[in-house]
Each structure stands twice: as C-alpha cells, then as structure tokens.
MIPA-575956 format. One record per residue: z, x, y of N, C-alpha, C in turn. Coordinates in steps of 0.05 Angstrom, whole numbers, padded with zeros to 5 digits, always signed. Layout:
// residues N
ZXYZXYZXY/...
END
This chain:
// residues 305
+00517-00408-00729+00513-00394-00754+00511-00413-00777/+00498-00405-00798+00495-00422-00822+00520-00419-00839/+00522-00435-00860+00544-00433-00879+00545-00405-00890/+00569-00397-00898+00573-00370-00908+00557-00366-00934/+00541-00345-00935+00526-00336-00958+00539-00311-00969/+00547-00311-00994+00558-00287-01007+00537-00275-01025/+00531-00249-01020+00513-00234-01037+00530-00215-01054/+00528-00217-01080+00541-00198-01098+00520-00182-01112/+00521-00156-01110+00500-00140-01123+00501-00111-01117/+00478-00098-01120+00476-00069-01118+00471-00060-01090/+00478-00035-01086+00472-00021-01061+00465+00008-01067/+00441+00015-01060+00430+00042-01067+00419+00056-01042/+00414+00082-01045+00398+00096-01026+00371+00101-01039/+00349+00092-01026+00322+00094-01037+00310+00121-01027/+00298+00135-01046+00284+00160-01039+00254+00154-01046/+00238+00154-01026+00210+00143-01028+00189+00164-01023/+00169+00165-01040+00146+00182-01036+00121+00164-01036/+00104+00166-01016+00079+00152-01014+00057+00170-01026/+00041+00160-01045+00021+00177-01058-00004+00161-01065/-00025+00175-01073-00050+00161-01079-00047+00142-01103/-00035+00152-01124-00031+00135-01147-00004+00142-01161/+00006+00124-01177+00031+00128-01191+00025+00146-01215/+00041+00167-01219+00035+00186-01241+00037+00173-01269/+00020+00182-01286+00021+00176-01315+00042+00195-01328/+00052+00188-01352+00070+00207-01365+00058+00235-01367/+00074+00255-01359+00065+00283-01360+00048+00292-01337/+00041+00274-01319+00024+00280-01296+00040+00286-01271/+00032+00307-01257+00044+00314-01231+00024+00306-01209/+00034+00291-01189+00017+00282-01167+00029+00293-01141/+00012+00306-01125+00021+00314-01098+00021+00290-01080/+00044+00284-01069+00047+00260-01053+00046+00266-01023/+00050+00245-01008+00050+00247-00979+00079+00247-00968/+00084+00229-00950+00109+00228-00936+00133+00221-00954/+00155+00235-00950+00180+00228-00963+00199+00218-00943/+00214+00197-00949+00236+00188-00932+00257+00174-00948/+00281+00172-00937+00303+00158-00949+00308+00132-00934/+00314+00111-00948+00317+00085-00936+00339+00070-00952/+00358+00058-00939+00379+00043-00953+00366+00021-00970/+00375+00017-00994+00363-00004-01011+00383-00014-01031/+00373-00022-01055+00389-00037-01074+00383-00066-01070/+00378-00081-01092+00371-00109-01089+00392-00125-01075/+00417-00121-01082+00438-00136-01068+00439-00130-01038/+00439-00104-01032+00440-00096-01004+00416-00106-00988/+00392-00104-01000+00368-00113-00987+00370-00143-00981/+00379-00158-01000+00381-00187-00996+00402-00194-00975/+00424-00179-00974+00444-00184-00953+00433-00178-00925/+00418-00156-00923+00406-00150-00897+00385-00171-00889/+00370-00181-00909+00350-00202-00903+00364-00227-00893/+00386-00235-00906+00401-00258-00897+00411-00254-00868/+00422-00231-00862+00432-00226-00835+00410-00227-00814/+00388-00213-00820+00366-00212-00800+00352-00239-00796/+00354-00256-00816+00340-00282-00815+00359-00304-00806/+00383-00297-00797+00400-00316-00783+00423-00327-00799/+00428-00316-00823+00451-00326-00839+00476-00310-00834/+00499-00323-00840+00525-00310-00838+00531-00300-00867/+00533-00274-00871+00532-00263-00898+00555-00243-00902/+00566-00245-00927+00586-00226-00936+00575-00212-00961/+00582-00187-00965+00571-00172-00988+00594-00163-01006/+00589-00167-01032+00608-00157-01053+00593-00136-01069/+00604-00112-01070+00591-00091-01085+00609-00066-01086/+00598-00045-01097+00614-00020-01100+00596+00004-01094/+00607+00022-01077+00593+00047-01069+00610+00070-01078/+00598+00094-01077+00612+00119-01083+00626+00129-01058/+00645+00146-01062+00659+00159-01039+00642+00184-01031/+00619+00179-01021+00600+00201-01014+00584+00194-00989/+00567+00212-00981+00552+00208-00956+00534+00183-00957/+00522+00178-00980+00505+00154-00982+00521+00128-00980/+00544+00128-00992+00562+00105-00989+00571+00100-00961/+00578+00121-00947+00587+00119-00919+00564+00109-00901/+00540+00120-00906+00517+00111-00891+00511+00081-00895/+00513+00072-00920+00507+00044-00927+00528+00026-00913/+00553+00034-00914+00574+00018-00902+00570+00016-00872/+00562+00038-00859+00558+00038-00830+00534+00020-00823/+00513+00021-00839+00489+00005-00833+00495-00025-00837/+00512-00032-00856+00520-00060-00860+00535-00069-00835/+00552-00053-00825+00567-00060-00801+00548-00065-00777/+00528-00048-00775+00508-00051-00753+00492-00077-00756/+00488-00086-00781+00473-00110-00786+00490-00136-00784/+00516-00132-00780+00534-00155-00778+00541-00168-00805/+00540-00152-00826+00547-00161-00853+00576-00155-00858/+00591-00175-00867+00619-00170-00874+00621-00153-00899/+00637-00131-00896+00640-00112-00918+00668-00112-00930/+00684-00132-00924+00711-00133-00935+00711-00133-00966/+00689-00143-00978+00688-00144-01007+00673-00120-01019/+00667-00099-01003+00653-00076-01013+00673-00054-01019/+00675-00046-01044+00694-00027-01053+00683+00001-01056/+00700+00021-01053+00692+00049-01057+00703+00060-01083/+00686+00073-01098+00693+00084-01124+00696+00114-01121/+00720+00125-01124+00724+00154-01120+00713+00171-01144/+00706+00158-01166+00699+00173-01190+00669+00173-01196/+00654+00156-01182+00625+00154-01187+00609+00155-01162/+00585+00166-01162+00568+00168-01138+00556+00141-01131/+00547+00139-01107+00532+00115-01099+00506+00114-01114/+00495+00090-01118+00470+00087-01132+00447+00098-01116/+00427+00108-01130+00402+00117-01117+00378+00106-01132/+00356+00104-01118+00331+00095-01130+00309+00115-01122/+00293+00123-01142+00270+00140-01137+00245+00123-01138/+00230+00121-01116+00208+00102-01113+00182+00117-01106/+00162+00111-01122+00135+00120-01115+00118+00096-01106/+00104+00099-01084+00088+00077-01073+00059+00087-01072/+00040+00072-01085+00012+00081-01086-00004+00070-01062/-00029+00077-01061-00046+00071-01038-00051+00041-01035/-00045+00025-01056-00048-00004-01055-00022-00018-01048/-00001-00003-01044+00025-00015-01038+00041-00022-01062/+00031-00018-01086+00047-00023-01110+00067+00000-01115/+00089-00005-01129+00109+00015-01132+00119+00018-01160/+00131+00041-01165+00145+00047-01190+00172+00057-01183/+00193+00046-01196+00221+00051-01187+00238+00058-01211/+00254+00080-01208+00275+00087-01227+00301+00087-01212/+00321+00073-01223+00347+00070-01210+00369+00084-01226/+00385+00100-01213+00410+00111-01224+00433+00095-01211/+00445+00076-01226+00463+00056-01214+00489+00067-01202/+00499+00089-01214+00524+00100-01203+00546+00080-01202/+00559+00077-01178+00582+00059-01175+00575+00030-01179/+00549+00023-01176+00541-00005-01181+00549-00014-01210/+00547+00004-01229+00553-00002-01256+00582-00006-01261/+00599+00000-01241+00628-00002-01244+00639-00026-01229/+00622-00044-01220+00631-00068-01207+00641-00087-01228/+00667-00092-01229+00679-00108-01251+00685-00136-01242/+00688-00155-01261+00695-00182-01255+00720-00184-01237/+00740-00167-01242+00764-00168-01226+00758-00161-01197/+00739-00143-01192+00732-00136-01165+00719-00160-01151/+00702-00174-01165+00689-00197-01154+00709-00219-01148/+00727-00224-01166+00747-00245-01162+00764-00239-01137/+00772-00214-01134+00788-00206-01111+00772-00210-01085/+00746-00203-01086+00729-00205-01062+00724-00235-01055/+00720-00252-01075+00715-00280-01070+00739-00292-01054/+00763-00283-01060+00787-00294-01047+00786-00289-01017/+00771-00269-01009+00769-00263-00980+00750-00281-00965/+00734-00297-00980+00713-00314-00968+00715-00343-00979/+00737-00356-00973+00740-00384-00983+00720-00403-00971/+00707-00395-00950+00687-00413-00937+00659-00410-00949/+00657-00393-00970+00630-00388-00982+00618-00413-00993/+00592-00417-00988+00577-00441-00997+00555-00433-01017/+00544-00409-01014+00522-00401-01031+00528-00373-01042/+00523-00370-01068+00524-00343-01081+00496-00335-01088/+00488-00312-01078+00462-00300-01085+00467-00275-01101/+00456-00273-01125+00463-00251-01143+00439-00242-01158/+00439-00216-01167+00416-00204-01181+00427-00191-01206/+00411-00173-01219+00419-00161-01245+00420-00131-01244/+00426-00120-01221+00430-00091-01219+00460-00083-01221/+00477-00102-01228+00505-00097-01234+00510-00107-01262/+00533-00100-01275+00537-00107-01303+00534-00137-01308/+00522-00144-01331+00517-00172-01337+00543-00188-01339/+00564-00176-01349+00590-00191-01350+00599-00198-01323/+00594-00181-01303+00602-00186-01276+00585-00208-01264/+00559-00208-01270+00540-00229-01261+00550-00256-01272/+00555-00257-01297+00564-00282-01310+00590-00292-01298/+00609-00273-01293+00634-00282-01282+00630-00293-01254/+00614-00279-01237+00610-00288-01210+00597-00315-01209/+00577-00320-01227+00563-00346-01228+00583-00367-01237/+00599-00362-01257+00619-00381-01267+00639-00388-01245/+00649-00367-01231+00669-00371-01210+00657-00388-01187/+00634-00381-01178+00621-00395-01156+00615-00424-01164/+00605-00428-01188+00599-00455-01198+00624-00472-01199/+00646-00460-01207+00671-00474-01209+00682-00482-01181/+00674-00467-01161+00682-00473-01133+00663-00492-01119/+00642-00501-01134+00623-00520-01122+00602-00506-01105/+00599-00480-01107+00579-00465-01091+00552-00468-01104/+00531-00465-01088+00504-00464-01098+00499-00436-01108/+00490-00433-01133+00486-00407-01145+00456-00402-01147/+00447-00380-01133+00419-00371-01134+00419-00345-01149/+00404-00345-01171+00401-00320-01187+00373-00309-01185/+00371-00285-01175+00346-00270-01176+00347-00252-01201/+00334-00259-01223+00338-00245-01248+00322-00219-01249/+00329-00200-01232+00315-00175-01229+00335-00152-01229/+00329-00130-01244+00306-00127-01261+00308-00145-01286/+00285-00149-01299+00283-00168-01321+00304-00162-01343/+00317-00183-01352+00337-00180-01373+00340-00208-01386/+00350-00208-01411+00356-00233-01424+00381-00246-01412/+00381-00272-01410+00403-00287-01399+00416-00304-01422/+00442-00307-01420+00456-00324-01440+00452-00353-01433/+00453-00371-01453+00451-00400-01448+00472-00409-01428/+00496-00398-01429+00517-00406-01410+00508-00400-01381/+00497-00376-01377+00489-00368-01350+00468-00387-01339/+00448-00394-01356+00427-00413-01347+00440-00438-01336/+00460-00448-01350+00472-00474-01342+00488-00472-01316/+00494-00448-01307+00509-00445-01282+00492-00441-01258/+00465-00439-01262+00447-00432-01240+00435-00457-01228/+00436-00458-01201+00423-00480-01186+00394-00473-01181/+00388-00448-01174+00361-00440-01168+00357-00412-01180/+00337-00409-01197+00330-00383-01208+00303-00374-01196/+00301-00348-01190+00277-00339-01174+00264-00314-01186/+00254-00316-01211+00240-00293-01222+00213-00288-01210/+00203-00264-01211+00175-00259-01206+00160-00265-01232/+00134-00260-01232+00118-00267-01255+00126-00251-01280/+00131-00225-01277+00139-00209-01300+00166-00218-01311/+00185-00223-01293+00211-00232-01302+00210-00259-01315/+00193-00277-01305+00190-00303-01316+00178-00302-01344/+00160-00282-01348+00148-00278-01375+00170-00270-01395/+00187-00252-01386+00209-00243-01404+00227-00266-01411/+00234-00282-01391+00253-00304-01396+00241-00328-01411/+00215-00333-01407+00203-00356-01419+00188-00350-01445/+00180-00324-01448+00164-00317-01471+00135-00324-01468/+00126-00332-01444+00099-00341-01439+00085-00321-01420/+00059-00317-01424+00043-00300-01407+00035-00316-01382/+00039-00304-01358+00032-00318-01333+00007-00305-01322/-00015-00320-01319-00040-00310-01309-00050-00326-01285/-00039-00350-01281-00048-00367-01259-00027-00388-01253/-00033-00406-01235-00014-00426-01227-00006-00444-01250/-00025-00451-01267-00020-00469-01289+00000-00457-01309/-00004-00431-01315+00014-00418-01334+00041-00413-01322/+00042-00409-01295+00067-00406-01282+00083-00433-01283/+00069-00454-01280+00082-00481-01282+00094-00484-01310/+00079-00476-01330+00089-00479-01358+00114-00462-01362/+00113-00438-01351+00137-00421-01353+00161-00433-01339/+00156-00444-01315+00178-00457-01301+00190-00480-01317/+00173-00496-01329+00183-00518-01345+00199-00508-01369/+00191-00485-01380+00207-00474-01403+00234-00465-01393/+00235-00453-01369+00261-00444-01359+00279-00469-01352/+00267-00490-01342+00283-00514-01337+00295-00525-01362/+00281-00523-01384+00291-00533-01410+00315-00517-01420/+00318-00492-01409+00341-00476-01417+00366-00481-01401/+00364-00500-01382+00388-00509-01369+00390-00504-01339/+00372-00488-01328+00373-00483-01299+00363-00508-01284/+00374-00514-01260+00366-00538-01246+00339-00536-01233/+00335-00514-01218+00310-00511-01203+00298-00483-01208/+00272-00481-01209+00259-00456-01215+00238-00450-01193/+00240-00425-01183+00219-00415-01165+00209-00389-01176/+00183-00388-01183+00171-00364-01193+00153-00352-01171/+00159-00328-01162+00143-00315-01142+00119-00301-01154/+00096-00304-01141+00070-00295-01152+00055-00276-01134/+00069-00262-01116+00055-00243-01098+00036-00257-01080/+00010-00249-01080-00010-00260-01062-00015-00289-01067/-00008-00299-01091-00012-00327-01097+00011-00345-01087/+00031-00332-01075+00053-00348-01064+00075-00352-01085/+00082-00377-01089+00104-00383-01108+00099-00411-01119/+00111-00416-01142+00112-00443-01153+00141-00452-01154/+00145-00477-01148+00171-00489-01148+00172-00513-01167/+00191-00513-01185+00197-00536-01201+00224-00546-01194/+00225-00567-01177+00250-00578-01167+00257-00602-01184/+00275-00597-01202+00281-00616-01224+00254-00622-01238/+00242-00645-01235+00217-00650-01249+00192-00651-01231/+00196-00643-01206+00174-00644-01186+00163-00616-01182/+00137-00612-01184+00124-00586-01183+00109-00583-01156/+00112-00559-01144+00098-00552-01120+00086-00524-01123/+00063-00519-01110+00052-00492-01107+00055-00486-01077/+00069-00464-01071+00073-00455-01044+00055-00432-01038/+00036-00435-01020+00017-00414-01014+00029-00392-00997/+00020-00367-01001+00029-00345-00985+00008-00338-00963/+00017-00330-00940-00002-00321-00919-00018-00297-00929/-00043-00295-00920-00059-00271-00927-00053-00248-00908/-00045-00226-00920-00038-00202-00904-00049-00177-00919/-00049-00155-00904-00057-00130-00916-00031-00116-00927/-00030-00112-00953-00006-00101-00966-00004-00071-00962/+00019-00062-00952+00024-00034-00949+00044-00024-00970/+00065-00040-00975+00086-00032-00994+00101-00058-01003/+00101-00062-01029+00114-00087-01039+00144-00083-01044/+00155-00059-01040+00183-00054-01044+00200-00074-01027/+00219-00087-01040+00238-00106-01028+00226-00133-01020/+00200-00137-01026+00188-00163-01019+00203-00186-01033/+00210-00182-01058+00225-00203-01072+00253-00207-01061/+00265-00185-01052+00292-00187-01039+00291-00203-01013/+00270-00197-00998+00266-00212-00973+00262-00242-00979/+00246-00248-00999+00242-00276-01007+00269-00289-01013/+00285-00276-01029+00311-00288-01037+00330-00291-01014/+00331-00271-00997+00349-00274-00973+00340-00296-00955/+00314-00299-00951+00303-00320-00934+00309-00347-00947/+00305-00349-00973+00310-00374-00987+00339-00383-00984/+00357-00364-00987+00386-00371-00984+00392-00381-00956/+00381-00368-00936+00385-00377-00908+00375-00406-00904/+00351-00411-00914+00340-00438-00910+00355-00459-00925/+00364-00453-00949+00380-00471-00965+00406-00477-00951/+00419-00456-00940+00444-00459-00926+00441-00476-00901/+00417-00477-00890+00413-00493-00866+00406-00522-00873/+00405-00528-00899+00400-00555-00908+00371-00562-00910/+00353-00543-00909+00324-00549-00912+00318-00557-00941/+00297-00571-00945+00288-00578-00972+00280-00552-00986/+00281-00553-01013+00273-00529-01028+00244-00521-01023/+00227-00541-01019+00199-00535-01013+00196-00520-00987/+00210-00530-00966+00209-00516-00940+00222-00489-00942/+00244-00487-00957+00257-00461-00960+00239-00441-00974/+00225-00450-00994+00207-00431-01008+00183-00423-00990/+00174-00441-00973+00153-00434-00954+00162-00414-00934/+00186-00418-00923+00199-00399-00905+00201-00371-00918/+00210-00371-00943+00214-00346-00958+00187-00332-00962/+00166-00347-00968+00140-00335-00972+00130-00321-00946/+00135-00334-00924+00126-00323-00898+00142-00297-00892/+00168-00297-00898+00184-00273-00893+00175-00250-00911/+00170-00256-00936+00162-00235-00955+00134-00224-00948/+00117-00242-00938+00090-00233-00930+00091-00213-00907/+00110-00216-00889+00113-00197-00867+00124-00170-00878/+00143-00172-00897+00155-00148-00908+00135-00130-00922/+00115-00141-00936+00096-00124-00951+00076-00109-00932/+00076-00116-00907+00058-00102-00888+00072-00077-00877/+00097-00071-00886+00112-00049-00876+00122-00031-00898/+00126-00006-00893+00135+00013-00912+00166+00013-00915/+00175+00015-00939+00204+00017-00944+00217-00009-00952/+00243-00007-00957+00259-00030-00966+00271-00044-00942/+00294-00036-00933+00307-00049-00911+00292-00046-00885/+00277-00024-00883+00261-00020-00858+00238-00040-00856/+00232-00054-00878+00210-00073-00877+00219-00102-00872/+00245-00106-00872+00256-00134-00871+00252-00145-00843/+00239-00168-00840+00235-00179-00813+00259-00193-00802/+00258-00199-00776+00279-00215-00763+00269-00244-00761/+00288-00261-00756+00283-00290-00756+00260-00298-00738/+00260-00287-00713+00239-00296-00694+00211-00288-00704/+00209-00266-00719+00183-00258-00729+00172-00278-00749/+00190-00290-00765+00181-00309-00786+00176-00336-00773/+00194-00345-00757+00191-00372-00745+00167-00374-00726/+00161-00352-00712+00140-00354-00692+00116-00336-00698/+00114-00327-00724+00091-00311-00731+00066-00328-00731/+00043-00315-00728+00018-00329-00728+00010-00338-00756/+00026-00330-00776+00019-00337-00803+00027-00365-00810/+00040-00379-00792+00047-00407-00797+00076-00411-00803/
END
C-alpha cells in the first residue's frame, strides 16, 4: 500500500438526468434516464484514490439519513477508512442535481447540507486518528475556514497539501502559502489568476501568476488539451489521450485522486500528472460520478498509454 492519503471534503448523493441540452433560464427540457449516484468532490476523490491503489482515509460529515447511510456503506465497500466521517443529526446529507447534455458537458447545483457543518474542530479530531498521514487532498465544497485550518494543520505536520480549488472561490494569501500543489481547471484558474485561458500559452501565464501568489507547484487541467504543470520554475504540457466524451462529471476528481496516489508513490510530478490525465480520460467515457472512476489496472494497462 502507498503512504496514507487523507481526503477532507464533501460527500453528496448525485441525482442525474441525461438530456439533449442543458436548459436555459425558464426553459423546461424533457430528459432521458434518471439515476442516483454517490458523489461530492471529496468522496469522489477518496474513491478514486482507493480504486487506483492508494490507502485512503476520509474526513467529512453526513446527515443521519438514508443517503448518509448509503454513502458510509459504499465507502466501507471501497476500503476507505471512515473513522473521520461524522454524522450530523440536525442537517441532511448533501445532494447535487446534475444535468448532462448530449456532448457530455454538465450543469450542477449542490445543496451542501451537513457538508457545510464540517468544522475545524471536527477536522482536528479526525486528523488525530491518522498520525501516519502523508498527503492531504482537499477541495472547496466545505467551509473555507475548515479548508484553511486543514491546510495549516497538515502543513504544520509536514504533510504534502494538494488543493483542488473547486468550485471556484477566492483564496487568502495565507492559504496559497500552505499549498504544495494546486490543481484548478481552466475556469478556476481564471478566477484565481484574473487571466483568460484560451490555449497552452495563456494557461502557462496563469500558472506563473498563481506561483507568484505563493503556491509551490501548479497544475491546470484543460480537458481534451490535457494539463499544464509548472513545477517550481519548470513548465510542462501533459497531453491527454483522445477519447469519446460521454460525461465529464467527476473527471477532475479522478484526476486529483490519481495525482495523489502517484505523488504518494514517489513519482515525479510530471509522471503523476500524466497518470492523472490517463485516469480522467477513462472517466469521461462513462456516465456518472463514482460509477465512472476507473481501477488501477485499467489505467496502467490501458491502450491509451
């Protein structure tokens, strides 16, 4: 097993409708298949770590309801440690309403529920259960104060801090300084850098801007264009395999989970980003969030390289 990876973040139940196009304001669209799928950025990333060969623990908060119980059971089945997952008797589990169009693009609305009640004290208590933790992987679907506390705590313990700044939000200067690897997509990188990203060159410029704000390493994911990596002062473009996109839901989460696994195994950041691109490329060929996450042997031995 690899070094312990701790994922702190959200856990939701996704309610998905596949349709021809995403509705405009005031428009009603008759959709196709409806299904429910466990999701939430934190949970998706934890499942990705587990399926791709990492030893993973999850820190988060669920409601005392059927969705929370289902999520906990599924984590157990995936081999994810849930000692740090708390139940909130006063708030429901988080849910996400997702529309997926014919091109695989999605529109998502999240009701965070218990995720919004994950407090710094909860995280501190959970961290004490995992003294062997080496990597913290965190996102922005939990309160920002909790994100900042978790990053500060992990940094103080000498852990590698990976921040997936999704959904897009402003970050404090202190938080930037605590991050070893930041992994925005193009839209999130635009918010954080103030620059428009249209190609590899502009993505590089945005990465350089983020580096100047204090983060050590920047990886910007670019969908079909792969990703760009600015490792301290060295720049790389990581190409993505060509695939037929069915659903982009959770592709970024798969990328981040795969990245954490590869970093934990001691791979170079360039190799880790390449591994993550291959894993995400497989995920977009499948419908759903956690249902789309590949297993390690699919990525290592896939014909995509």
